[in-house]
N, CA, C and O atoms as a printed pandas DataFrame, in Angstrom:
     atom_number atom_name residue_name chain_id  residue_number  x_coord  y_coord  z_coord
0              1         N          MET        A               1   -4.459   30.871   -4.842
1              2        CA          MET        A               1   -5.604   31.375   -4.122
2              3         C          MET        A               1   -5.201   31.617   -2.663
3              4         O          MET        A               1   -4.703   30.705   -2.002
4              5         N          PRO        A               2   -5.410   32.818   -2.164
5              6        CA          PRO        A               2   -4.998   33.102   -0.791
6              7         C          PRO        A               2   -5.869   32.378    0.234
7              8         O          PRO        A               2   -7.017   32.021   -0.028
8              9         N          ALA        A               3   -5.282   32.180    1.400
9             10        CA          ALA        A               3   -6.004   31.533    2.494
10            11         C          ALA        A               3   -7.143   32.431    2.966
11            12         O          ALA        A               3   -7.050   33.658    2.928
12            13         N          LYS        A               4   -8.224   31.782    3.414
13            14        CA          LYS        A               4   -9.382   32.504    3.939
14            15         C          LYS        A               4   -9.467   32.244    5.436
15            16         O          LYS        A               4   -9.599   31.101    5.874
16            17         N          LYS        A               5   -9.390   33.329    6.220
17            18        CA          LYS        A               5   -9.542   33.184    7.669
18            19         C          LYS        A               5  -10.971   32.760    7.966
19            20         O          LYS        A               5  -11.924   33.305    7.408
20            21         N          LEU        A               6  -11.108   31.782    8.848
21            22        CA          LEU        A               6  -12.424   31.255    9.186
22            23         C          LEU        A               6  -12.960   31.899   10.456
23            24         O          LEU        A               6  -12.202   32.232   11.366
24            25         N          THR        A               7  -14.262   32.067   10.504
25            26        CA          THR        A               7  -14.911   32.566   11.715
26            27         C          THR        A               7  -14.951   31.437   12.737
27            28         O          THR        A               7  -14.732   30.276   12.392
28            29         N          ASP        A               8  -15.229   31.774   13.988
29            30        CA          ASP        A               8  -15.356   30.745   15.027
30            31         C          ASP        A               8  -16.435   29.730   14.663
31            32         O          ASP        A               8  -16.265   28.531   14.885
32            33         N          ALA        A               9  -17.545   30.213   14.102
33            34        CA          ALA        A               9  -18.639   29.305   13.714
34            35         C          ALA        A               9  -18.185   28.354   12.609
35            36         O          ALA        A               9  -18.515   27.168   12.641
36            37         N          GLU        A              10  -17.432   28.861   11.637
37            38        CA          GLU        A              10  -16.934   28.005   10.555
38            39         C          GLU        A              10  -15.950   26.966   11.098
39            40         O          GLU        A              10  -15.981   25.805   10.690
40            41         N          VAL        A              11  -15.084   27.383   12.009
41            42        CA          VAL        A              11  -14.116   26.462   12.610
42            43         C          VAL        A              11  -14.849   25.338   13.344
43            44         O          VAL        A              11  -14.524   24.164   13.166
44            45         N          HIS        A              12  -15.829   25.695   14.163
45            46        CA          HIS        A              12  -16.557   24.679   14.925
46            47         C          HIS        A              12  -17.344   23.740   14.007
47            48         O          HIS        A              12  -17.448   22.546   14.287
48            49         N          ALA        A              13  -17.887   24.262   12.933
49            50        CA          ALA        A              13  -18.610   23.409   11.985
50            51         C          ALA        A              13  -17.654   22.421   11.316
51            52         O          ALA        A              13  -17.991   21.248   11.156
52            53         N          LEU        A              14  -16.472   22.884   10.928
53            54        CA          LEU        A              14  -15.504   22.012   10.256
54            55         C          LEU        A              14  -14.876   21.005   11.231
55            56         O          LEU        A              14  -14.484   19.911   10.824
56            57         N          LEU        A              15  -14.783   21.369   12.500
57            58        CA          LEU        A              15  -14.235   20.429   13.489
58            59         C          LEU        A              15  -15.076   19.161   13.589
59            60         O          LEU        A              15  -14.563   18.111   13.976
60            61         N          SER        A              16  -16.350   19.243   13.248
61            62        CA          SER        A              16  -17.199   18.053   13.309
62            63         C          SER        A              16  -16.735   16.980   12.326
63            64         O          SER        A              16  -17.035   15.800   12.504
64            65         N          LYS        A              17  -16.000   17.390   11.286
65            66        CA          LYS        A              17  -15.464   16.430   10.313
66            67         C          LYS        A              17  -14.128   15.851   10.766
67            68         O          LYS        A              17  -13.655   14.857   10.215
68            69         N          LEU        A              18  -13.524   16.478   11.773
69            70        CA          LEU        A              18  -12.244   16.022   12.321
70            71         C          LEU        A              18  -12.391   15.895   13.835
71            72         O          LEU        A              18  -11.849   16.711   14.580
72            73         N          PRO        A              19  -13.122   14.878   14.295
73            74        CA          PRO        A              19  -13.479   14.803   15.712
74            75         C          PRO        A              19  -12.309   14.693   16.675
75            76         O          PRO        A              19  -12.464   15.013   17.854
76            77         N          ASN        A              20  -11.155   14.257   16.219
77            78        CA          ASN        A              20  -10.009   14.131   17.124
78            79         C          ASN        A              20   -9.226   15.429   17.273
79            80         O          ASN        A              20   -8.351   15.531   18.133
80            81         N          TRP        A              21   -9.530   16.411   16.451
81            82        CA          TRP        A              21   -8.848   17.695   16.500
82            83         C          TRP        A              21   -9.624   18.648   17.391
83            84         O          TRP        A              21  -10.834   18.509   17.571
84            85         N          LYS        A              22   -8.907   19.622   17.949
85            86        CA          LYS        A              22   -9.549   20.659   18.751
86            87         C          LYS        A              22   -8.791   21.966   18.558
87            88         O          LYS        A              22   -7.729   21.993   17.936
88            89         N          VAL        A              23   -9.334   23.030   19.088
89            90        CA          VAL        A              23   -8.671   24.330   19.036
90            91         C          VAL        A              23   -8.004   24.563   20.386
91            92         O          VAL        A              23   -8.649   24.510   21.433
92            93         N          VAL        A              24   -6.687   24.826   20.337
93            94        CA          VAL        A              24   -5.906   25.136   21.527
94            95         C          VAL        A              24   -5.050   26.354   21.199
95            96         O          VAL        A              24   -4.295   26.340   20.227
96            97         N          ASN        A              25   -5.162   27.392   21.992
97            98        CA          ASN        A              25   -4.397   28.624   21.765
98            99         C          ASN        A              25   -4.594   29.172   20.355
99           100         O          ASN        A              25   -3.644   29.610   19.706
100          101         N          ASN        A              26   -5.830   29.142   19.896
101          102        CA          ASN        A              26   -6.204   29.672   18.575
102          103         C          ASN        A              26   -5.524   28.949   17.413
103          104         O          ASN        A              26   -5.279   29.542   16.363
104          105         N          LYS        A              27   -5.224   27.679   17.606
105          106        CA          LYS        A              27   -4.630   26.837   16.562
106          107         C          LYS        A              27   -5.355   25.504   16.547
107          108         O          LYS        A              27   -5.829   25.036   17.582
108          109         N          LEU        A              28   -5.441   24.887   15.362
109          110        CA          LEU        A              28   -5.932   23.509   15.304
110          111         C          LEU        A              28   -4.865   22.627   15.942
111          112         O          LEU        A              28   -3.680   22.766   15.642
112          113         N          HIS        A              29   -5.280   21.727   16.815
113          114        CA          HIS        A              29   -4.329   20.951   17.607
114          115         C          HIS        A              29   -4.699   19.472   17.591
115          116         O          HIS        A              29   -5.868   19.094   17.666
116          117         N          GLN        A              30   -3.659   18.655   17.491
117          118        CA          GLN        A              30   -3.837   17.204   17.546
118          119         C          GLN        A              30   -2.559   16.568   18.069
119          120         O          GLN        A              30   -1.457   17.054   17.815
120          121         N          GLU        A              31   -2.723   15.481   18.800
121          122        CA          GLU        A              31   -1.589   14.695   19.286
122          123         C          GLU        A              31   -1.792   13.254   18.857
123          124         O          GLU        A              31   -2.875   12.690   19.008
124          125         N          TYR        A              32   -0.737   12.672   18.323
125          126        CA          TYR        A              32   -0.789   11.283   17.878
126          127         C          TYR        A              32    0.235   10.464   18.644
127          128         O          TYR        A              32    1.349   10.924   18.897
128          129         N          ALA        A              33   -0.146    9.257   19.010
129          130        CA          ALA        A              33    0.781    8.286   19.584
130          131         C          ALA        A              33    0.919    7.165   18.561
131          132         O          ALA        A              33   -0.061    6.520   18.189
132          133         N          CYS        A              34    2.138    6.947   18.121
133          134        CA          CYS        A              34    2.420    5.914   17.120
134          135         C          CYS        A              34    3.032    4.692   17.802
135          136         O          CYS        A              34    3.319    4.704   18.999
136          137         N          LYS        A              35    3.220    3.655   17.020
137          138        CA          LYS        A              35    3.769    2.397   17.547
138          139         C          LYS        A              35    5.156    2.619   18.154
139          140         O          LYS        A              35    5.467    2.081   19.216
140          141         N          ASP        A              36    5.980    3.409   17.479
141          142        CA          ASP        A              36    7.351    3.654   17.927
142          143         C          ASP        A              36    7.885    4.891   17.202
143          144         O          ASP        A              36    7.155    5.548   16.460
144          145         N          PHE        A              37    9.155    5.199   17.422
145          146        CA          PHE        A              37    9.762    6.374   16.805
146          147         C          PHE        A              37    9.771    6.284   15.289
147          148         O          PHE        A              37    9.501    7.279   14.616
148          149         N          ILE        A              38   10.073    5.123   14.740
149          150        CA          ILE        A              38   10.131    4.962   13.285
150          151         C          ILE        A              38    8.768    5.250   12.663
151          152         O          ILE        A              38    8.692    5.927   11.637
152          153         N          ALA        A              39    7.699    4.752   13.262
153          154        CA          ALA        A              39    6.354    5.013   12.740
154          155         C          ALA        A              39    6.027    6.508   12.836
155          156         O          ALA        A              39    5.479    7.085   11.897
156          157         N          ALA        A              40    6.359    7.123   13.950
157          158        CA          ALA        A              40    6.096    8.555   14.118
158          159         C          ALA        A              40    6.866    9.365   13.085
159          160         O          ALA        A              40    6.299   10.238   12.428
160          161         N          PHE        A              41    8.150    9.080   12.941
161          162        CA          PHE        A              41    8.982    9.830   12.004
162          163         C          PHE        A              41    8.556    9.574   10.562
163          164         O          PHE        A              41    8.583   10.485    9.735
164          165         N          GLY        A              42    8.165    8.342   10.259
165          166        CA          GLY        A              42    7.679    8.030    8.910
166          167         C          GLY        A              42    6.431    8.831    8.566
167          168         O          GLY        A              42    6.312    9.367    7.464
168          169         N          ASN        A              43    5.495    8.912    9.519
169          170        CA          ASN        A              43    4.288    9.704    9.287
170          171         C          ASN        A              43    4.626   11.183    9.144
171          172         O          ASN        A              43    4.047   11.878    8.309
172          173         N          MET        A              44    5.558   11.662    9.952
173          174        CA          MET        A              44    5.964   13.066    9.837
174          175         C          MET        A              44    6.583   13.337    8.464
175          176         O          MET        A              44    6.368   14.403    7.888
176          177         N          THR        A              45    7.337   12.394    7.946
177          178        CA          THR        A              45    7.937   12.559    6.627
178          179         C          THR        A              45    6.859   12.658    5.556
179          180         O          THR        A              45    6.955   13.491    4.655
180          181         N          ARG        A              46    5.830   11.811    5.648
181          182        CA          ARG        A              46    4.731   11.878    4.686
182          183         C          ARG        A              46    3.989   13.215    4.799
183          184         O          ARG        A              46    3.622   13.816    3.790
184          185         N          VAL        A              47    3.777   13.667    6.025
185          186        CA          VAL        A              47    3.128   14.973    6.224
186          187         C          VAL        A              47    3.999   16.083    5.650
187          188         O          VAL        A              47    3.485   17.010    5.025
188          189         N          ALA        A              48    5.299   16.001    5.852
189          190        CA          ALA        A              48    6.208   17.036    5.341
190          191         C          ALA        A              48    6.096   17.175    3.825
191          192         O          ALA        A              48    6.113   18.287    3.297
192          193         N          LEU        A              49    5.982   16.056    3.133
193          194        CA          LEU        A              49    5.865   16.113    1.670
194          195         C          LEU        A              49    4.552   16.770    1.241
195          196         O          LEU        A              49    4.528   17.559    0.296
196          197         N          VAL        A              50    3.469   16.445    1.935
197          198        CA          VAL        A              50    2.166   17.057    1.642
198          199         C          VAL        A              50    2.206   18.546    1.967
199          200         O          VAL        A              50    1.761   19.372    1.170
200          201         N          ALA        A              51    2.735   18.885    3.128
201          202        CA          ALA        A              51    2.797   20.287    3.558
202          203         C          ALA        A              51    3.624   21.116    2.580
203          204         O          ALA        A              51    3.249   22.236    2.234
204          205         N          GLU        A              52    4.735   20.567    2.144
205          206        CA          GLU        A              52    5.582   21.292    1.188
206          207         C          GLU        A              52    4.849   21.507   -0.126
207          208         O          GLU        A              52    4.948   22.579   -0.722
208          209         N          SER        A              53    4.113   20.496   -0.585
209          210        CA          SER        A              53    3.380   20.645   -1.849
210          211         C          SER        A              53    2.286   21.706   -1.736
211          212         O          SER        A              53    1.918   22.331   -2.731
212          213         N          MET        A              54    1.767   21.907   -0.524
213          214        CA          MET        A              54    0.745   22.929   -0.283
214          215         C          MET        A              54    1.361   24.284    0.066
215          216         O          MET        A              54    0.669   25.303    0.079
216          217         N          ASN        A              55    2.664   24.289    0.347
217          218        CA          ASN        A              55    3.343   25.477    0.869
218          219         C          ASN        A              55    2.638   25.968    2.144
219          220         O          ASN        A              55    2.424   27.163    2.344
220          221         N          HIS        A              56    2.293   25.008    2.981
221          222        CA          HIS        A              56    1.596   25.301    4.234
222          223         C          HIS        A              56    2.133   24.333    5.282
223          224         O          HIS        A              56    1.845   23.137    5.233
224          225         N          HIS        A              57    2.899   24.841    6.211
225          226        CA          HIS        A              57    3.700   23.988    7.078
226          227         C          HIS        A              57    3.210   23.986    8.524
227          228         O          HIS        A              57    2.866   25.035    9.069
228          229         N          PRO        A              58    3.179   22.805    9.144
229          230        CA          PRO        A              58    2.697   22.700   10.524
230          231         C          PRO        A              58    3.737   23.171   11.535
231          232         O          PRO        A              58    4.935   23.210   11.254
232          233         N          GLU        A              59    3.251   23.521   12.699
233          234        CA          GLU        A              59    4.109   23.667   13.877
234          235         C          GLU        A              59    3.987   22.309   14.559
235          236         O          GLU        A              59    2.877   21.854   14.838
236          237         N          TRP        A              60    5.115   21.658   14.830
237          238        CA          TRP        A              60    5.018   20.322   15.404
238          239         C          TRP        A              60    6.263   19.971   16.198
239          240         O          TRP        A              60    7.310   20.606   16.079
240          241         N          CYS        A              61    6.110   18.938   17.009
241          242        CA          CYS        A              61    7.259   18.385   17.712
242          243         C          CYS        A              61    7.059   16.879   17.848
243          244         O          CYS        A              61    5.942   16.366   17.781
244          245         N          ASN        A              62    8.169   16.200   18.038
245          246        CA          ASN        A              62    8.166   14.744   18.132
246          247         C          ASN        A              62    9.073   14.324   19.269
247          248         O          ASN        A              62   10.222   14.755   19.356
248          249         N          VAL        A              63    8.543   13.477   20.142
249          250        CA          VAL        A              63    9.341   12.830   21.176
250          251         C          VAL        A              63    8.974   11.357   21.130
251          252         O          VAL        A              63    7.834   10.978   21.399
252          253         N          TRP        A              64    9.943   10.541   20.790
253          254        CA          TRP        A              64    9.821    9.107   20.594
254          255         C          TRP        A              64    8.612    8.773   19.730
255          256         O          TRP        A              64    8.673    8.983   18.518
256          257         N          ASN        A              65    7.516    8.264   20.290
257          258        CA          ASN        A              65    6.384    7.842   19.460
258          259         C          ASN        A              65    5.276    8.893   19.388
259          260         O          ASN        A              65    4.249    8.663   18.751
260          261         N          LYS        A              66    5.472   10.024   20.025
261          262        CA          LYS        A              66    4.428   11.047   20.101
262          263         C          LYS        A              66    4.713   12.191   19.126
263          264         O          LYS        A              66    5.838   12.684   19.039
264          265         N          VAL        A              67    3.673   12.605   18.392
265          266        CA          VAL        A              67    3.769   13.744   17.492
266          267         C          VAL        A              67    2.665   14.719   17.873
267          268         O          VAL        A              67    1.491   14.350   17.919
268          269         N          VAL        A              68    3.039   15.956   18.145
269          270        CA          VAL        A              68    2.103   17.016   18.498
270          271         C          VAL        A              68    2.093   18.016   17.353
271          272         O          VAL        A              68    3.141   18.508   16.933
272          273         N          ILE        A              69    0.889   18.315   16.847
273          274        CA          ILE        A              69    0.757   19.180   15.673
274          275         C          ILE        A              69   -0.185   20.331   15.979
275          276         O          ILE        A              69   -1.262   20.143   16.545
276          277         N          ASP        A              70    0.247   21.538   15.587
277          278        CA          ASP        A              70   -0.589   22.734   15.651
278          279         C          ASP        A              70   -0.606   23.362   14.260
279          280         O          ASP        A              70    0.424   23.468   13.595
280          281         N          LEU        A              71   -1.799   23.776   13.838
281          282        CA          LEU        A              71   -1.948   24.405   12.532
282          283         C          LEU        A              71   -2.570   25.782   12.691
283          284         O          LEU        A              71   -3.576   25.948   13.380
284          285         N          THR        A              72   -1.967   26.753   12.052
285          286        CA          THR        A              72   -2.474   28.114   11.987
286          287         C          THR        A              72   -1.920   28.728   10.712
287          288         O          THR        A              72   -0.929   28.250   10.160
288          289         N          THR        A              73   -2.559   29.779   10.253
289          290        CA          THR        A              73   -2.098   30.450    9.037
290          291         C          THR        A              73   -1.639   31.844    9.420
291          292         O          THR        A              73   -2.448   32.715    9.741
292          293         N          HIS        A              74   -0.343   32.041    9.383
293          294        CA          HIS        A              74    0.221   33.309    9.838
294          295         C          HIS        A              74   -0.227   34.488    8.982
295          296         O          HIS        A              74   -0.389   35.598    9.487
296          297         N          SER        A              75   -0.425   34.250    7.692
297          298        CA          SER        A              75   -0.806   35.362    6.801
298          299         C          SER        A              75   -2.183   35.932    7.123
299          300         O          SER        A              75   -2.449   37.096    6.824
300          301         N          VAL        A              76   -3.063   35.135    7.727
301          302        CA          VAL        A              76   -4.397   35.636    8.096
302          303         C          VAL        A              76   -4.536   35.788    9.612
303          304         O          VAL        A              76   -5.589   36.182   10.115
304          305         N          LYS        A              77   -3.459   35.470   10.330
305          306        CA          LYS        A              77   -3.435   35.592   11.790
306          307         C          LYS        A              77   -4.550   34.788   12.457
307          308         O          LYS        A              77   -5.271   35.288   13.320
308          309         N          GLY        A              78   -4.669   33.530   12.033
309          310        CA          GLY        A              78   -5.680   32.670   12.626
310          311         C          GLY        A              78   -5.823   31.369   11.864
311          312         O          GLY        A              78   -4.964   31.002   11.062
312          313         N          ILE        A              79   -6.909   30.684   12.123
313          314        CA          ILE        A              79   -7.193   29.406   11.466
314          315         C          ILE        A              79   -7.865   29.681   10.128
315          316         O          ILE        A              79   -8.814   30.459   10.033
316          317         N          SER        A              80   -7.347   29.022    9.101
317          318        CA          SER        A              80   -7.873   29.229    7.742
318          319         C          SER        A              80   -8.356   27.925    7.134
319          320         O          SER        A              80   -8.216   26.847    7.711
320          321         N          ASP        A              81   -8.928   28.064    5.948
321          322        CA          ASP        A              81   -9.341   26.895    5.183
322          323         C          ASP        A              81   -8.151   25.986    4.884
323          324         O          ASP        A              81   -8.314   24.767    4.836
324          325         N          TYR        A              82   -6.963   26.546    4.683
325          326        CA          TYR        A              82   -5.759   25.746    4.434
326          327         C          TYR        A              82   -5.481   24.805    5.613
327          328         O          TYR        A              82   -5.075   23.659    5.419
328          329         N          ASP        A              83   -5.701   25.297    6.825
329          330        CA          ASP        A              83   -5.431   24.471    8.001
330          331         C          ASP        A              83   -6.305   23.232    8.024
331          332         O          ASP        A              83   -5.853   22.149    8.397
332          333         N          PHE        A              84   -7.553   23.393    7.625
333          334        CA          PHE        A              84   -8.454   22.229    7.616
334          335         C          PHE        A              84   -8.115   21.264    6.486
335          336         O          PHE        A              84   -8.243   20.051    6.655
336          337         N          VAL        A              85   -7.689   21.775    5.349
337          338        CA          VAL        A              85   -7.271   20.889    4.257
338          339         C          VAL        A              85   -6.062   20.066    4.709
339          340         O          VAL        A              85   -6.018   18.853    4.507
340          341         N          LEU        A              86   -5.085   20.738    5.321
341          342        CA          LEU        A              86   -3.900   20.022    5.784
342          343         C          LEU        A              86   -4.241   19.073    6.933
343          344         O          LEU        A              86   -3.723   17.958    6.978
344          345         N          ALA        A              87   -5.094   19.491    7.852
345          346        CA          ALA        A              87   -5.483   18.617    8.969
346          347         C          ALA        A              87   -6.120   17.329    8.465
347          348         O          ALA        A              87   -5.843   16.249    8.986
348          349         N          GLU        A              88   -6.970   17.443    7.456
349          350        CA          GLU        A              88   -7.606   16.242    6.900
350          351         C          GLU        A              88   -6.569   15.309    6.282
351          352         O          GLU        A              88   -6.654   14.091    6.439
352          353         N          LYS        A              89   -5.600   15.872    5.588
353          354        CA          LYS        A              89   -4.544   15.052    4.981
354          355         C          LYS        A              89   -3.674   14.412    6.063
355          356         O          LYS        A              89   -3.265   13.259    5.933
356          357         N          ILE        A              90   -3.394   15.159    7.124
357          358        CA          ILE        A              90   -2.615   14.612    8.243
358          359         C          ILE        A              90   -3.382   13.469    8.899
359          360         O          ILE        A              90   -2.810   12.421    9.200
360          361         N          GLU        A              91   -4.656   13.673    9.116
361          362        CA          GLU        A              91   -5.480   12.631    9.739
362          363         C          GLU        A              91   -5.457   11.353    8.897
363          364         O          GLU        A              91   -5.384   10.253    9.444
364          365         N          ASN        A              92   -5.520   11.493    7.581
365          366        CA          ASN        A              92   -5.486   10.334    6.699
366          367         C          ASN        A              92   -4.131    9.627    6.725
367          368         O          ASN        A              92   -4.057    8.419    6.498
368          369         N          ILE        A              93   -3.070   10.369    6.999
369          370        CA          ILE        A              93   -1.742    9.761    7.100
370          371         C          ILE        A              93   -1.595    9.007    8.419
371          372         O          ILE        A              93   -1.145    7.861    8.432
372          373         N          PHE        A              94   -1.967    9.638    9.514
373          374        CA          PHE        A              94   -1.802    9.010   10.825
374          375         C          PHE        A              94   -2.863    7.950   11.110
375          376         O          PHE        A              94   -2.609    6.992   11.840
376          377         N          ASN        A              95   -4.047    8.124   10.536
377          378        CA          ASN        A              95   -5.149    7.171   10.736
378          379         C          ASN        A              95   -5.759    6.810    9.390
379          380         O          ASN        A              95   -6.856    7.260    9.060
380          381         N          PRO        A              96   -5.045    5.996    8.609
381          382        CA          PRO        A              96   -5.584    5.647    7.289
382          383         C          PRO        A              96   -6.941    4.943    7.404
383          384         O          PRO        A              96   -7.254    4.305    8.410
384          385         N          THR        A              97   -7.705    5.080    6.371
385          386        CA          THR        A              97   -9.043    4.471    6.320
386          387         C          THR        A              97   -8.923    2.963    6.519
387          388         O          THR        A              97   -8.091    2.323    5.877
388          389         N          PRO        A              98   -9.739    2.388    7.398
389          390        CA          PRO        A              98   -9.699    0.933    7.592
390          391         C          PRO        A              98   -9.885    0.198    6.263
391          392         O          PRO        A              98  -10.747    0.545    5.455
392          393         N          GLY        A              99   -9.059   -0.818    6.063
393          394        CA          GLY        A              99   -9.145   -1.590    4.840
394          395         C          GLY        A              99   -8.266   -1.064    3.721
395          396         O          GLY        A              99   -8.046   -1.753    2.724
396          397         N          VAL        A             100   -7.762    0.155    3.880
397          398        CA          VAL        A             100   -6.860    0.728    2.880
398          399         C          VAL        A             100   -5.481    0.826    3.532
399          400         O          VAL        A             100   -5.317    1.476    4.565
400          401         N          HIS        A             101   -4.507    0.182    2.927
401          402        CA          HIS        A             101   -3.182    0.145    3.513
402          403         C          HIS        A             101   -2.225    0.978    2.679
403          404         O          HIS        A             101   -2.282    0.950    1.450
404          405         N          PRO        A             102   -1.331    1.731    3.353
405          406        CA          PRO        A             102   -0.350    2.519    2.604
406          407         C          PRO        A             102    0.517    1.601    1.746
407          408         O          PRO        A             102    0.783    0.458    2.117
408          409         N          VAL        A             103    0.943    2.103    0.621
409          410        CA          VAL        A             103    1.825    1.340   -0.262
410          411         C          VAL        A             103    3.174    1.199    0.421
411          412         O          VAL        A             103    3.751    2.182    0.886
412          413         N          LYS        A             104    3.671   -0.027    0.479
413          414        CA          LYS        A             104    4.977   -0.259    1.101
414          415         C          LYS        A             104    6.030   -0.331    0.006
415          416         O          LYS        A             104    5.835   -0.979   -1.023
416          417         N          SER        A             105    7.147    0.343    0.244
417          418        CA          SER        A             105    8.234    0.278   -0.735
418          419         C          SER        A             105    8.962   -1.051   -0.578
419          420         O          SER        A             105    8.989   -1.645    0.499
420          421         N          LYS        A             106    9.545   -1.494   -1.672
421          422        CA          LYS        A             106   10.262   -2.785   -1.654
422          423         C          LYS        A             106   11.691   -2.607   -1.246
423          424         O          LYS        A             106   12.440   -3.582   -1.177
């Protein structure tokens, strides 16, 4: 199913579900500060696996414990429904639901 470009009104309505995200330079934008580099890189690795499974990849950078993420859909030249699906998954990785802990490998 192809991505659907969202109107400004649709973007603003969906942002209410992701209060930490905002629009910067016509892209969904978020910055995360993690405990340290290992935590930041670990979260980026989890996001990479999700993004690859969706075939929808973030623009991002990492410096020590900070991860900066921008989402846009190049095929529609703007923010799409795919960006919000990925943003929600990213938010769940960086800020898991209280009381639910990620599975730790042995």
